[in-house]
N, C-alpha and C positions, 0 to 999 in steps of 0.2 A: 534488476532488483525491483520487486513489486512495490508500487506506490499506493497512495490512498485509494484510488479507484479500483485497482486490482484486489486489494485486501477487502474493501467494502463489498465488492462483487462476490467474493468467496464467502464472506460472512452471510450475505443474503441467501446464497445457495445452500448453506448449511443449516440456517435457522429452522426450516420445517422439519429437519431430520435429527436435530441435536437439542434445540431449545425445548425445555419441558420434558426431556427424555431421561430415563434412568440408564446408566451405563452398567450393563450386566457383566461385561468382561473388558478388561483393559490389558494390553500387552505392550511392553517395551522390549524391542527386539535387539537393542544394542544399548550400551551404557552411556553413550554420548552422541551428540551432534556437534554443533559448533562449540558447545560447552557440555560438561557432564549433565545427564538427566538427574532429577532428584531421586535419591535411592528409594524413596517410598512412593514414587509416582503411581505405580500400579495399585498399591494399597489404598492411597487416597482416592483414586478415580473409580475403583470397582465398588459398585453400589451407590455411587453418588448420582444425584440428578442435576442436570444443567438447568439452572433457573433462568438465566439470561445469557445471550451471546452478544458481546459487544465488540467494538473496534476502538482503539486509542491509537492515533497516528497510524503506523504500519503494523500494529500488533492486534492479534485476535485475543479476546479475553472471555473465558467461559466461567461465569459465576456458579459455584456449587452450593447445593442446599445445605451441606454439612459445614459450610464455611470455607473460605479460601477461594482462590481463583486460578484456573488453568490459563497460563500465558503462552502464546505461541507466535513465532515470527517465521515467515515462509522462506527467508534467506533468498538466495539467487534462483534456486530451482525447486523449492518446495511446492507440493501440490496437496490439496485435500481431496481425497477420492471418496465417493459415495457409492455403495454397492448394496443392492438387495434383490431378492428373488420374487418380489411382487410383480403382478401383471403390469407391464409398462414401466418397470423399475429400472434402476441404473446397473449397468454392466461394465466391467473393467475393460479399458482400452488395452489390447494385448501388447502394444508398444511400450506400455509403462511397466518396467520390470519389477517383479515382487521383491527382488533382493534389495531394493531401495525403500521398502516399507519399514518404517522405524517405530512408529507408535500407532497401534491399532485399537479402536474403540468399537465394541459391539453393543447396541442398545437393546433393551428389552423388546422393542418393536421389530428386532431382527435386521436392522440396518447396520452395516459396517462402515465406519469412517476411518480412513487411513491417512496418516501423514507420511507421504512418500517424498524423499529428498535425495536425488542422485549425487549432488555435490556436498551435502551435509553442512551447508552454511546456515541452515535454519536453526531455530532453538525451541525447546519446550521447557517450561519451568512452572513452578508453583508459587503463588503469592500467598503466604500464610495469613490466616484470619487476623485482621487488624493491623497488618503490616503493609509497607509500601514496597516498591521495587526500584532499584537504582536505574533501570532502563526507562522508567516512566516518571521519575521524580522531577525532572527539570524540562519536560516538554512544554512548548508554548501552546497557545490556543489553536484549535482546529480551524481550518478555513471557513467552515460553516458556523462557527461560534458567533454569537452577537458581539463578543469582545474583539473580533477580527475586523477592524474598521480602518479607514484611512488615517484617522487620528492615532490609532494604535501603531500603525506602521510608521507614521511620521515620528512618533515618540521613540520607537526602538531604532529607527534609522538615523536619528538626529546626530550630526557630527561624524558619522561613520564614512570612512573612505573605502570600505570594503565594496567590491562590485555587487550590484544588486542581485545578480544571479546566485552568488555564494551566500549572500545574506538570506535569501529565501530558502536555500537548502539547509540552513541552520535550524535543526529541529527545536531549538530553545526559542526561536523567534516565531515559527509557525510549524505545527506538527503535521506530518503526512506528506508534504510536498517532496517531489523528487525531480530528477533531471528532465524527464519528458515534459511534464506538465508545467514546470517553471518556463521552459523554453517556449512552449505554446502560448502561455499566458502573456509573457513579455512581448512576443510578436503581436498579439492582438492589441496589447496596450501601446505598442509603438515605442517601447523602451529598449535601448541597447543593453544587453546583459553586462557589458563592461562598465556602465555608468555607476559612479559612486552612489551607494544607497542614500547617503545623506544629501545628495544634490538632486533629488526628485521632488517636485512641488506637490502640494496636496491634491490638486486637481488630477494630476497624472496618477497619484496613488489611489485616488478614488476609482479611476478607470481600471487600474491594476487589480485591486481587490474584487472588483466586479467580474473582470475577465478570469481571474483565478477561480472563482465560484462557477462561472459558466463552463469553463473547460472541464473542471472536475465533474460537474453535473452531467455533461454530455458524455464523458468517458465512462461514468458509472452506468448510464443508460445503455451504453454500447458494450458493456461487459468488460471494460478495461482494454488494454493494449496487449496483444499477443505477439511479441517480437521473437522470443526464443522459447521460454518454458512456461509462460503463464497460461493456465486453463481455468475456466470457471469450475466451480465445484461439480457441476453437471458433466464436466468433460469437454464442454464446448469452448471454442476459441473466443477471445474478445475481438472487437472489430474497430476500436477507435483508431488503430494505426492507419486505417484507410482515410481518416479525417485529419491527419497531421498537416499543419500548414508549413512547418519548418523542421521538425525533428527528423533526422536521418534523410534530409532532402538536399544535401549539399550539391550545389551546382545547378539546381533547378530554378526556374523563374519564381519570383516571389508571387504568391497568390493574392496579395492585396490589390484590390481594384485601383488602377491608375499608377501602380508602381512598376517600373521596368528594371528593378534590381534582381539579383539572384541570391540564393541562400548560400551563406558562408558557414564554414565550421571552424571553430577555434577550440583550444583546450584551456579550461579554467580549473585549476586545482585537480588536475588529473581526470576531468570529465569533459566530454564533448558538449560544446554549446553551439546551437544552430540558430542563425538570425540573419535578417536582411539589413546590411549596413546602410542602405539607402533610405528606408522608411522607419528604422528603429534608431532613435537618438537618445 
């Protein structure tokens, strides 16, 4: 499932081709993905100009000049494809099958932007002008927000016996984090993913918030992590998977200098957690 760095990478790749562009043609090639598409999706998008392309948590949000917002989630296998016929432009990877093209936007500049989703776990919806959306209503602060501080985490973790790994995956506590980057940040901070969130001191929380930001910044710079389906909007792979310290490294030596432990894998709430039991406490 794409996490904050993957979605942010896609947003940045789409910006030059979608932000400020008028949608000359919109197509919805099926009535639903994970949930039904809005019945007036094509009508609303055709002729609209995308004024701003934003990200909130793991969602892409395109503000429209006529009011309202196009909301999109990539799901497990969703990809945003850019195609145009300009010199040096983008061309389709033939391995990405057209039968999985579900929503297609063509701008007046002649660029085609396609939401391709083989497994159809993604979603496309409209937020009506002046309204909110239930998927966004209860999200916590972003990791790069000024509000996301050690004091904030100390407050929301206070008295909680929930393992810190699960607490950080709660989108109501912090928006955008997922399994990969929480595992990586906890290792850098030296915190065991099984430790109760309410039993982590402020000094360690300060290290944790810093490492969360560092991991995400590095992952965005690397174009995210391509494990199975993720591609940048240009079609390129992300490369942060080559920098993993613990994720998907079960049985390998811990990379921390001076640590002779090895990476373990456990399952927490149905998800794999990777950590070093020797240096993470």
